[in-house]
C-alpha positions as CSV (number, residue, x, y, z in Angstrom):
1,M,-121.5,-8.1,-2.8
2,I,-120.2,-7.1,0.6
3,D,-122.5,-7.7,3.6
4,L,-123.4,-4.3,5.1
5,A,-124.6,-6.0,8.3
6,A,-121.0,-7.3,8.8
7,L,-119.7,-3.7,8.3
8,T,-122.2,-2.5,10.9
9,V,-121.1,-5.1,13.4
10,A,-117.5,-4.2,12.8
11,L,-118.1,-0.4,13.2
12,A,-120.0,-1.1,16.4
13,S,-117.3,-3.2,17.9
14,E,-114.9,-2.1,20.6
15,R,-112.1,-2.1,18.0
16,Y,-113.4,0.9,16.1
17,T,-114.6,4.4,17.0
18,H,-116.6,6.5,14.6
19,T,-116.9,10.2,15.1
20,S,-118.9,12.6,13.0
21,L,-117.4,16.1,12.8
22,A,-119.2,19.4,12.7
23,D,-118.2,20.1,9.1
24,G,-120.0,17.0,7.8
25,T,-116.9,14.9,7.6
26,G,-115.9,12.1,10.0
27,V,-113.2,9.7,11.2
28,I,-113.0,6.1,12.0
29,L,-110.3,5.1,14.5
30,D,-108.9,1.6,14.5
31,I,-108.0,1.4,18.2
32,E,-106.1,-1.9,18.0
33,G,-104.2,-1.0,14.8
34,M,-103.8,2.7,15.7
35,H,-105.0,3.8,12.2
36,V,-107.3,6.6,11.3
37,L,-109.6,6.6,8.3
38,T,-110.8,10.1,7.4
39,L,-114.1,10.5,5.8
40,N,-115.2,13.2,3.4
41,E,-118.8,14.4,3.5
42,T,-119.9,11.6,1.2
43,G,-118.0,8.9,3.1
44,E,-119.5,10.2,6.3
45,F,-123.0,10.1,4.8
46,L,-122.5,6.5,3.7
47,V,-121.1,5.4,7.1
48,A,-124.0,7.0,8.9
49,A,-126.4,5.3,6.5
50,V,-124.7,1.9,7.2
51,L,-124.9,2.5,10.9
52,A,-128.6,3.5,10.6
53,G,-129.3,0.1,9.1
54,A,-129.2,0.6,5.3
55,A,-130.2,-2.9,4.0
56,D,-127.9,-3.1,0.9
57,D,-126.0,-1.2,-1.8
58,A,-129.1,-0.3,-3.6
59,E,-130.5,1.5,-0.6
60,L,-127.2,3.4,-0.2
61,V,-127.4,4.4,-3.9
62,T,-131.0,5.6,-3.4
63,R,-130.0,7.7,-0.4
64,M,-127.0,9.2,-2.2
65,V,-129.1,10.2,-5.2
66,A,-131.7,11.8,-2.8
67,E,-129.0,13.7,-0.8
68,F,-126.4,14.7,-3.4
69,E,-126.5,16.0,-7.0
70,V,-125.4,12.7,-8.5
71,E,-126.9,10.4,-11.1
72,A,-127.7,6.8,-10.1
73,P,-124.9,5.1,-12.2
74,Q,-122.3,7.4,-10.7
75,A,-123.7,6.9,-7.2
76,Q,-123.6,3.1,-7.7
77,A,-120.0,3.2,-8.8
78,D,-119.1,5.5,-5.8
79,V,-121.0,3.3,-3.3
80,A,-119.3,0.1,-4.6
81,E,-115.8,1.7,-4.4
82,F,-116.4,3.2,-0.9
83,I,-117.9,0.0,0.6
84,A,-115.1,-2.1,-0.8
85,E,-112.5,0.4,0.7
86,L,-114.4,0.4,4.0
87,H,-114.5,-3.4,4.1
88,T,-110.7,-3.5,3.5
89,Y,-110.1,-1.1,6.3
90,L,-112.4,-2.9,8.7
91,T,-111.0,-6.4,8.1
């Protein structure tokens, strides 16, 4: 399991800038590495939840099921995949 608190700290660091866009998507800019991670609506939703203090993967899954038309098993797989990808990008 990846520590969401560590992702929150990384996202809040001076190295990264997160911007939510008007269309519901977003971007994360790695200032030092000069890379951009584009976020679709779901990715933006998950990053916002992490930054808002989501405690763990289970909370992210609960939030996804409440927000989107997705069953819990699919949400769980999507959250795991996204958080792993985000962790790779931020480390």
